[in-house]
C-alpha positions in Angstrom: -19.0 -17.4 19.3 -18.3 -16.6 15.7 -15.2 -15.7 14.1 -13.9 -14.2 10.5 -10.5 -14.6 9.2 -8.4 -11.5 7.4 -5.6 -12.7 5.2 -3.1 -10.3 4.4 -1.1 -11.8 1.2 2.2 -9.3 1.3 5.7 -9.5 -0.5 7.4 -11.2 1.9 4.8 -13.3 4.1 1.1 -13.9 4.6 -0.6 -13.1 7.7 -3.9 -14.2 8.9 -5.6 -13.1 11.6 -8.7 -14.9 13.4 -11.2 -12.1 14.7 -14.1 -12.3 16.8 -17.4 -10.1 16.7 -16.2 -7.8 19.1 -13.3 -6.9 17.1 -10.7 -9.1 19.0 -7.9 -10.6 17.4 -8.3 -14.0 19.0 -5.1 -15.7 17.0 -2.6 -14.9 14.1 -0.7 -17.3 12.0 2.2 -16.1 9.3 4.2 -18.0 6.7 6.8 -16.5 4.8 7.9 -17.5 1.1 10.9 -16.2 -1.2 11.4 -13.7 -3.5 13.3 -14.1 -6.9 15.9 -11.6 -8.5 16.7 -13.0 -11.3 18.2 -10.0 -12.8 18.8 -6.3 -11.6 15.2 -4.9 -11.3 13.8 -7.7 -11.4 11.2 -9.0 -8.5 9.1 -12.2 -8.8 7.6 -14.4 -6.7 5.7 -18.2 -7.5 2.1 -18.3 -7.2 2.1 -21.7 -5.7 4.1 -20.7 -2.7 1.5 -18.1 -1.9 -1.5 -20.9 -1.9 0.8 -23.2 -0.5 1.3 -20.6 2.8 -2.2 -19.3 3.1 -3.3 -22.9 3.5 -0.8 -23.3 6.3 -1.6 -20.1 8.0 -5.1 -21.3 7.5 -4.9 -24.5 9.2 -2.6 -23.4 12.2 -5.7 -21.0 13.0 -8.4 -23.7 12.2 -6.1 -26.5 14.9 -6.2 -24.0 17.4 -7.6 -25.7 20.3 -9.7 -22.9 21.4 -11.5 -22.2 18.5 -14.2 -24.4 16.8 -13.4 -24.4 13.0 -17.2 -24.6 12.2 -17.5 -21.3 13.7 -15.5 -19.5 11.3 -18.1 -18.0 8.9 -16.1 -16.2 6.6 -12.5 -15.1 5.3 -11.6 -12.2 3.1 -8.1 -10.9 1.8 -5.8 -7.9 1.4 -3.3 -8.2 -1.0 0.0 -6.4 -2.6 -0.9 -4.8 -5.6 -0.3 -4.7 -9.2 1.7 -8.2 -9.5 0.5 -10.3 -13.1 -0.5 -13.6 -12.7 -0.7 -15.0 -16.3 -3.2 -17.7 -16.5 -3.3 -20.2 -19.5 -6.8 -21.9 -20.7 -6.8 -24.2 -17.7 -6.2 -21.4 -15.3 -2.6 -22.6 -14.4 0.1 -19.8 -14.2 2.3 -19.8 -17.4 5.2 -17.9 -15.4 6.2 -16.5 -12.0 4.3 -13.5 -11.1 6.1 -10.3 -11.6 5.4 -8.1 -8.5 5.0 -4.5 -8.1 8.2 -3.6 -6.8 9.8 -4.7 -10.4 11.5 -2.2 -12.3 11.7 -3.6 -15.9 9.0 -2.1 -17.5 10.2 1.8 -18.3 10.1 1.4 -21.9 6.5 0.1 -21.9 5.5 2.9 -19.6 6.8 5.1 -22.4 4.8 3.3 -25.0 1.6 3.3 -22.8 2.2 7.5 -22.9 2.6 7.5 -26.6 -0.2 5.4 -27.4 -2.9 6.8 -25.3 -1.5 10.1 -24.5 -4.1 12.5 -22.4 -6.7 9.7 -22.3 -4.6 7.6 -19.9 -4.9 10.1 -17.2 -8.6 10.6 -18.2 -10.0 6.9 -18.4 -7.3 5.5 -15.6 -6.6 8.6 -13.6 -2.9 7.4 -12.5 0.4 7.7 -14.9 2.1 4.8 -16.2 4.8 3.7 -13.6 6.6 0.8 -13.7 5.1 -1.0 -10.6 1.6 -1.0 -12.7 0.3 -4.3 -14.1 -0.2 -3.0 -17.8 3.2 -2.7 -18.4 4.1 -5.9 -16.8 1.7 -7.5 -19.5 3.2 -5.5 -22.1 6.7 -6.7 -21.4 5.9 -10.1 -21.4 3.9 -10.0 -24.8 7.2 -8.5 -26.2 9.9 -10.6 -24.5 8.6 -13.9 -23.9 5.7 -13.9 -26.7 5.5 -17.5 -26.5 4.4 -18.0 -23.3 2.2 -14.9 -23.7 0.3 -17.0 -26.5 -0.5 -19.2 -24.4 -1.8 -16.6 -21.7 -5.5 -16.2 -21.7 -6.5 -14.2 -18.6 -4.7 -12.8 -15.8 -5.4 -11.9 -12.2 -3.8 -9.9 -9.2 -2.1 -12.0 -6.0 -4.9 -12.0 -3.6 -7.2 -13.1 -6.3 -5.2 -16.3 -7.8 -4.8 -17.4 -4.0 -8.9 -17.0 -3.6 -9.7 -18.2 -7.3 -7.5 -21.4 -5.9 -9.5 -21.6 -3.0 -13.2 -21.1 -4.5 -12.2 -22.1 -7.9 -14.0 -18.7 -9.3 -12.2 -15.8 -10.9 -12.8 -12.2 -9.8 -11.1 -9.0 -9.0 -12.4 -6.2 -6.9 -12.3 -2.3 -8.1 -9.7 -1.4 -5.3 -7.2 -3.5 -6.8 -7.9 -3.5 -10.0 -7.5 0.6 -10.0 -3.7 -0.3 -9.9 -3.6 -2.1 -13.0 -4.2 0.8 -15.6 -6.8 -1.1 -17.5 -9.7 0.3 -15.2 -12.0 3.4 -15.6 -11.6 4.2 -12.0 -14.3 6.6 -11.7 -16.7 4.6 -13.6 -16.0 1.3 -12.2 -15.6 -0.6 -15.7 -12.7 -2.4 -17.6 -11.6 0.1 -20.2 -12.6 -1.1 -23.8 -10.7 1.7 -24.8 -7.2 1.0 -23.1 -7.8 -3.0 -23.9 -8.5 -2.1 -27.9 -5.3 -0.1 -27.7 -3.4 -2.6 -26.6 -5.0 -5.5 -28.5 -6.2 -7.2 -25.5 -9.5 -9.0 -25.5 -12.3 -7.9 -23.4 -12.4 -11.5 -21.7 -8.6 -10.7 -20.7 -9.4 -9.1 -16.9 -11.5 -11.3 -14.8 -15.4 -10.0 -13.8 -15.2 -7.1 -11.2 -16.6 -7.1 -7.7 -17.1 -5.3 -4.5 -14.7 -5.7 -2.0 -17.2 -7.4 0.3 -18.8 -9.2 -2.2 -19.1 -12.9 -1.8 -17.1 -14.8 -4.4 -18.0 -18.3 -3.4 -17.5 -21.0 -0.8 -14.5 -23.2 -0.4 -13.6 -25.9 -2.9 -13.6 -29.7 -0.8 -9.7 -29.9 -1.5 -9.3 -26.6 -0.5 -11.1 -27.1 3.0 -9.7 -30.3 3.4 -5.8 -28.8 3.1 -7.1 -25.6 5.3 -9.1 -27.3 7.8 -11.8 -25.1 7.3 -15.7 -26.2 6.6 -16.6 -26.3 3.1 -19.3 -23.9 3.5 -16.7 -21.1 4.6 -17.7 -18.1 2.8 -15.3 -16.3 0.9 -15.3 -12.4 0.0 -13.4 -10.5 -2.4 -11.2 -8.4 -0.1 -9.3 -5.4 -1.5 -5.9 -4.0 -2.1 -3.3 -3.5 0.8 -3.5 0.2 1.1 -7.6 0.1 0.7 -7.6 -2.4 3.6 -5.2 -1.0 5.6 -7.4 2.3 5.5 -10.5 0.2 6.7 -8.3 -1.2 9.2 -7.4 2.1 10.5 -11.2 3.6 10.1 -10.6 6.0 7.1 -14.0 5.9 5.7 -15.1 9.3 5.6 -14.2 12.7 4.6 -11.5 14.9 6.3 -9.8 11.1 7.7 -6.3 10.5 6.4 -4.1 7.6 6.8 -0.2 8.3 7.3 1.7 5.1 7.0 5.3 4.9 7.6 6.9 1.5 6.8 10.2 1.0 4.7 8.1 3.2 2.4 5.6 6.0 3.5 1.9 6.5 2.3 -0.5 9.4 3.0 -3.9 8.1 1.9 -7.1 10.6 2.1 -10.5 9.4 1.6 -12.4 10.8 -1.4 -16.4 10.1 -2.2 -15.7 12.5 -5.2 -15.1 10.7 -8.2 -14.5 14.0 -10.3 -11.9 15.0 -8.3 -8.5 15.7 -10.3 -5.2 15.6 -8.9 -3.3 15.5 -12.3 -1.7 12.3 -12.0 0.5 14.0 -9.1 -1.0 11.4 -6.8 -2.7 8.0 -7.1 -6.4 7.9 -7.4 -7.9 4.5 -6.6 -11.1 3.0 -6.0 -11.8 2.3 -2.1 -12.9 -0.9 -0.4 -15.8 0.8 0.6 -18.5 0.7 -2.2 -18.6 4.2 -3.9 -15.6 5.7 -2.5 -12.0 6.5 -3.7 -8.8 7.5 -2.2 -6.0 9.7 -3.0 -2.6 8.4 -2.3 0.8 9.8 -2.2 3.9 7.6 -1.6 7.7 8.3 -0.2 9.5 5.5 -1.5 12.4 5.6 1.2 10.3 6.6 4.8 11.2 4.1 7.1 13.9 3.0 5.2 15.5 6.2 5.6 15.7 6.0 9.4 16.8 2.3 9.2 19.7 3.0 6.7 20.8 6.2 9.2 20.7 3.8 12.1 22.4 0.8 10.3 25.4 3.4 9.0 26.0 5.6 12.3 24.4 3.6 15.0 24.9 -0.5 14.0 25.1 -1.3 17.6 22.1 0.7 19.1 18.3 0.5 19.3 16.0 2.9 17.5 14.7 4.0 21.4 19.0 4.9 22.1 19.5 6.5 18.8 16.4 9.0 19.2 16.7 9.7 23.0 17.9 13.4 22.5 15.7 13.8 19.5 13.0 15.4 21.6 15.0 18.0 23.3 16.0 19.7 19.9 13.8 22.6 18.4 11.8 22.1 15.2 14.5 22.4 12.2 17.3 20.1 13.7 19.6 23.2 14.3 19.3 24.3 10.6 19.9 21.0 9.0 17.5 19.6 6.7 17.7 15.7 4.9 15.9 14.8 1.6 14.8 11.4 1.6 15.5 10.3 -1.7 18.0 7.5 -1.1 16.1 5.1 -3.7 14.7 7.8 -5.6 10.9 9.5 -5.5 7.4 9.0 -6.1 5.3 11.9 -4.8 5.5 15.0 -6.0 8.6 13.9 -8.2 8.7 10.8 -9.8 12.4 10.5 -10.4 14.2 7.5 -10.0 17.9 9.6 -10.6 17.1 12.0 -7.5 19.1 11.2 -4.4 19.0 12.1 -0.7 20.7 14.9 0.8 22.0 16.8 4.3 22.0 20.1 3.7 23.2 23.0 6.0 25.8 21.2 7.6 28.3 22.8 10.0 30.3 22.2 12.9 28.2 22.8 15.6 25.7 19.1 14.5 25.9 16.4 16.6 24.2 12.6 15.6 21.3 14.1 17.2 20.5 16.8 14.9 21.3 14.3 11.9 18.7 11.7 13.6 16.3 14.6 14.0 16.7 16.0 10.6 16.2 12.3 9.1 12.7 12.1 10.9 11.8 15.6 9.7 12.6 15.4 6.3 10.7 12.1 5.9 7.6 14.0 7.4 8.2 16.7 5.2 8.1 14.3 2.1 4.8 12.9 3.1 3.1 16.6 3.9 4.0 17.0 -0.1 1.3 14.8 -0.5 -0.7 16.6 2.5 0.0 20.0 0.9 -1.2 18.7 -2.6 -4.8 17.2 -1.2 -5.2 20.9 0.3 -4.2 22.6 -2.7 -7.1 20.2 -4.7 -9.7 21.5 -1.9 -9.6 18.5 0.2 -9.8 19.0 4.0 -7.3 17.2 6.3 -8.2 17.5 9.4 -7.4 14.3 11.6 -4.8 11.8 10.5 -4.1 8.4 11.8 -0.6 7.5 11.8 0.3 3.7 11.5 3.9 2.1 11.3 7.2 2.7 12.4 6.2 6.4 12.9 3.4 5.7 15.0 5.7 4.0 17.5 7.5 7.2 18.7 5.8 10.2 20.4 8.0 12.7 19.5 7.6 11.6 15.9 4.1 11.9 16.3 3.9 15.1 17.7 6.2 16.1 15.1 3.7 15.1 12.3 1.2 16.7 14.0 3.2 20.1 13.8 4.4 19.5 10.3 0.8 18.3 8.8 -0.7 21.0 11.0 -3.6 18.5 11.9 -4.4 16.5 15.0 -2.6 12.9 14.7 -4.2 9.9 16.3 -2.2 6.5 17.1 -4.3 3.1 17.5 -4.6 0.9 20.1 -4.0 -2.4 18.3 -2.6 -1.7 15.0 -3.2 -4.7 12.5 -3.5 -2.6 9.5 -4.6 -4.3 6.0 -5.1 -7.9 7.7 -7.7 -6.3 10.1 -9.1 -4.2 7.2 -9.8 -7.8 5.4 -11.4 -9.1 8.3 -14.0 -6.0 8.7 -15.0 -7.0 5.1 -15.5 -10.6 5.9 -17.3 -9.5 8.8 -19.7 -6.8 6.9 -20.1 -9.1 4.4 -21.4 -12.2 6.8 -23.8 -9.3 7.7 -22.5 -8.7 11.2 -22.6 -5.1 10.8 -25.1 -2.9 8.4 -22.2 -0.8 7.2 -18.4 -0.7 7.1 -18.8 2.1 9.5 -20.6 0.6 12.1 -18.0 -2.3 11.8 -15.2 0.4 12.3 -17.0 1.2 15.2 -16.5 -1.8 16.7 -13.1 -3.0 15.6 -11.2 0.1 15.4 -9.6 1.1 18.6 -7.9 5.1 18.8 -5.1 5.6 21.4 -3.2 8.3 21.9 -4.1 11.9 20.3 -1.6 14.5 19.3 -2.6 18.3 18.6 -0.1 20.7 16.9 1.7 22.9 18.9 1.2 26.5 17.0 4.8 27.5 17.6 6.4 24.6 16.1 3.7 24.3 13.3 4.7 28.4 12.5 8.3 27.3 12.6 8.0 24.3 10.2 5.9 26.3 7.4 9.0 28.1 6.4 11.1 24.9 6.9 8.6 23.0 4.4 9.1 25.7 2.2 12.8 25.4 1.9 12.6 21.5 2.1 10.9 22.1 -1.1 13.3 23.8 -2.8 16.1 21.0 -2.3 14.8 18.9 -5.1 15.2 21.4 -7.8 18.3 22.8 -6.6 19.9 19.1 -6.6 18.6 17.4 -9.4 20.7 18.2 -12.1 23.8 17.4 -9.7 22.1 13.8 -9.1 22.2 13.3 -12.8 25.6 14.1 -13.0 26.6 12.1 -10.1 24.5 9.0 -11.3 27.6 8.1 -13.7 29.6 7.4 -10.9 27.5 5.2 -8.6 28.7 1.9 -8.3 
């Protein structure tokens, strides 16, 4: 029996999946590591913590008494995007990594907009947001000049771990797309952007495809992990790209809905000229010469967890949502906008906050719970609506995360999105996508699509209820009015927030 390992380097932990040729997950291991918040809005981690945790997780898999470590042919990665790891001339980090959810770089984002103007969207296909990598590079240069002076290159989180395993530095296109340094459509580092900010051409690492072989294990890495030195190491991809691969989003008409703390609508795209005007992200896929468009709801599952913590702290989600399915669309005329921490798509607004609109004396907790679920889904539908407005087909949506655990919510998604919604039999998301890249790289399959046919197994399917869908069309248009109606009010209220 042969195996591959998919490593998902997340924000709170690394998770490693051992997968056989049938796509069965034979074993898994995870290790957590700390986050450091030295100041409000700052979010950092120690790159060495990622390396140590990855070695420990790999060693646990290799030591499994039912597994021959020599039968593990390859490993690949999924990784948290955008995080900045600055390296000195010896390849050592000069400081902690600055993560995707760090918000200190607002001034640098405005600087990027001033310097590049309309070149920004033309070249990188994405707006300047605090989470991206280039603003972090500029922040370190402006605020920690001595440290920056010692930096000769940079990597993203998973690429640093892979570098420590192989001794070789690379970055795949799907992760590079989130740096604001890549010409996404042309698949090359942007000389114009690098020159505009005085960064040498040698500053970013060589670019590779996600399934590309980047080396084998260094002797010391093999010893620490318990794997053979000839274990193949493949590039891997960004977490959202790998999540799409692990959900089978590999052709036109397929879309991913992921509801975790935040929410994502991700749609496959093979037309590199598609222009969304920066309203949604446009990134390279982990599948070669493919792309995806992606909208983000900042407080998706977080909105429901907030509601539960605040109004039903002693109950399970099943208890909280038990009566929701008995209510018709619209929650009795109650709307909720999930702007608890601001919003990303289509309103990149850090000041906007959530609202319940239409409350009257007849409303009970079940109405509020349904309104929260509908509001989250309406927010995600903003992205679906924009995709369709740009001429994309959105016909079949694979739903993962917390929103895929509740049949009522899955049917609600089908009704609001106006598309068939399917769940997965064994949801493993980005980690499975990473394993699929390793399987494809090892030659087990002649395409990612063939690998997906073997590895990705679909479960229940939900088709739109026409009556409910018709009702949601009007409700969604009402929902879209709430942002404009409350924006100035929330700017005023911002001064009173603790």
